[in-house]
One Martini backbone bead per residue (centre of mass of N, CA, C, O) as a GRO file, in nm:
protein
  115
    1ARG     BB    1   2.181   3.222  -6.470
    2ARG     BB    2   2.448   3.117  -6.309
    3THR     BB    3   2.762   3.074  -6.368
    4LYS     BB    4   3.102   3.046  -6.339
    5SER     BB    5   3.137   3.341  -6.220
    6LYS     BB    6   3.258   3.613  -6.126
    7SER     BB    7   3.271   3.841  -5.922
    8VAL     BB    8   3.236   4.170  -5.922
    9LEU     BB    9   3.530   4.218  -5.801
   10ASP     BB   10   3.684   4.020  -6.022
   11ARG     BB   11   3.631   4.198  -6.240
   12PRO     BB   12   3.673   4.413  -6.458
   13SER     BB   13   3.770   4.752  -6.481
   14GLY     BB   14   3.652   5.001  -6.641
   15ALA     BB   15   3.774   4.982  -6.963
   16GLU     BB   16   3.767   4.662  -6.959
   17LYS     BB   17   3.477   4.687  -6.979
   18THR     BB   18   3.183   4.605  -7.093
   19ASN     BB   19   2.866   4.675  -7.133
   20GLY     BB   20   2.763   4.392  -7.048
   21THR     BB   21   2.922   4.378  -6.779
   22VAL     BB   22   2.802   4.627  -6.649
   23ASP     BB   23   2.507   4.539  -6.663
   24GLU     BB   24   2.546   4.278  -6.506
   25ASP     BB   25   2.655   4.409  -6.250
   26HIS     BB   26   2.415   4.591  -6.198
   27ASN     BB   27   2.207   4.362  -6.174
   28GLU     BB   28   2.349   4.213  -5.943
   29VAL     BB   29   2.333   4.444  -5.742
   30ARG     BB   30   2.029   4.467  -5.742
   31ARG     BB   31   1.973   4.180  -5.642
   32GLU     BB   32   2.131   4.208  -5.380
   33VAL     BB   33   1.971   4.445  -5.268
   34GLN     BB   34   1.698   4.302  -5.273
   35ARG     BB   35   1.778   4.067  -5.090
   36LEU     BB   36   1.851   4.251  -4.848
   37ARG     BB   37   1.575   4.382  -4.815
   38ILE     BB   38   1.422   4.124  -4.755
   39TYR     BB   39   1.590   4.045  -4.510
   40VAL     BB   40   1.541   4.301  -4.343
   41ASP     BB   41   1.233   4.292  -4.341
   42ALA     BB   42   1.216   4.015  -4.203
   43SER     BB   43   1.375   4.097  -3.950
   44VAL     BB   44   1.189   4.325  -3.862
   45ASP     BB   45   0.933   4.155  -3.838
   46GLN     BB   46   1.048   3.962  -3.626
   47LEU     BB   47   1.109   4.178  -3.413
   48ARG     BB   48   0.824   4.284  -3.384
   49ALA     BB   49   0.703   4.018  -3.287
   50GLN     BB   50   0.881   3.993  -3.036
   51VAL     BB   51   0.796   4.259  -2.905
   52HIS     BB   52   0.499   4.191  -2.888
   53ASP     BB   53   0.527   3.936  -2.715
   54LEU     BB   54   0.673   4.078  -2.479
   55THR     BB   55   0.454   4.283  -2.419
   56GLU     BB   56   0.235   4.077  -2.349
   57GLU     BB   57   0.391   3.939  -2.122
   58ILE     BB   58   0.416   4.190  -1.947
   59LYS     BB   59   0.117   4.244  -1.912
   60HIS     BB   60   0.050   3.972  -1.776
   61SER     BB   61   0.254   3.998  -1.546
   62SER     BB   62   0.143   4.263  -1.437
   63ALA     BB   63  -0.143   4.163  -1.378
   64ALA     BB   64  -0.055   3.939  -1.183
   65PHE     BB   65   0.090   4.121  -0.986
   66ASP     BB   66  -0.150   4.304  -0.917
   67SER     BB   67  -0.325   4.077  -0.805
   68GLN     BB   68  -0.130   3.990  -0.582
   69ALA     BB   69  -0.118   4.264  -0.442
   70ARG     BB   70  -0.418   4.277  -0.371
   71ASP     BB   71  -0.420   4.020  -0.200
   72VAL     BB   72  -0.215   4.115   0.009
   73GLN     BB   73  -0.370   4.365   0.098
   74ALA     BB   74  -0.622   4.213   0.194
   75ASP     BB   75  -0.478   4.033   0.399
   76PHE     BB   76  -0.364   4.266   0.567
   77LYS     BB   77  -0.631   4.394   0.639
   78ASP     BB   78  -0.748   4.147   0.782
   79PHE     BB   79  -0.523   4.124   0.991
   80ARG     BB   80  -0.552   4.407   1.112
   81GLU     BB   81  -0.846   4.370   1.204
   82ALA     BB   82  -0.796   4.122   1.383
   83LEU     BB   83  -0.588   4.258   1.565
   84SER     BB   84  -0.768   4.487   1.663
   85ALA     BB   85  -0.981   4.303   1.789
   86GLU     BB   86  -0.789   4.157   1.983
   87MET     BB   87  -0.690   4.410   2.128
   88ALA     BB   88  -0.968   4.497   2.229
   89THR     BB   89  -1.024   4.245   2.393
   90LEU     BB   90  -0.777   4.264   2.577
   91ALA     BB   91  -0.842   4.545   2.686
   92MET     BB   92  -1.117   4.471   2.809
   93GLU     BB   93  -1.007   4.255   2.999
   94ALA     BB   94  -0.817   4.445   3.153
   95VAL     BB   95  -1.035   4.639   3.249
   96GLY     BB   96  -1.204   4.429   3.396
   97LYS     BB   97  -0.983   4.341   3.596
   98GLU     BB   98  -0.933   4.622   3.716
   99PHE     BB   99  -1.219   4.667   3.811
  100GLU     BB  100  -1.228   4.422   4.002
  101ARG     BB  101  -0.989   4.510   4.178
  102VAL     BB  102  -1.104   4.783   4.269
  103ARG     BB  103  -1.371   4.679   4.381
  104SER     BB  104  -1.250   4.483   4.586
  105SER     BB  105  -1.087   4.697   4.736
  106PHE     BB  106  -1.326   4.876   4.812
  107ILE     BB  107  -1.480   4.661   4.974
  108GLN     BB  108  -1.256   4.602   5.180
  109GLU     BB  109  -1.241   4.894   5.288
  110ALA     BB  110  -1.537   4.910   5.374
  111ILE     BB  111  -1.527   4.676   5.573
  112ALA     BB  112  -1.288   4.779   5.745
  113GLY     BB  113  -1.438   5.053   5.819
  114ALA     BB  114  -1.691   4.912   5.959
  115VAL     BB  115  -1.526   4.746   6.189
   0.00000   0.00000   0.00000
């Protein structure tokens, strides 16, 4: 393992290096690249897991929203049907009242004409 050696950048360069130092630097760079690959792979895996979790959360939220939307549509349909029935009842009552008014008026005119 490492003793208190200089970093790769602090070591002699070019002709000043010995073959052992170059090999050691090369191996250190390889280890650093490998460490970075492991770190990047772990980070990518973590991000994939987060994206998967968020995707699942969105699916569940979307399904809940769709369910609520269907409930609201059903409630609105029921309300519209109840309103239509109420309007039909009110219309029939109005027609009945108008019929009684016309009938009463007709009877009064018939009585007045007979007398």
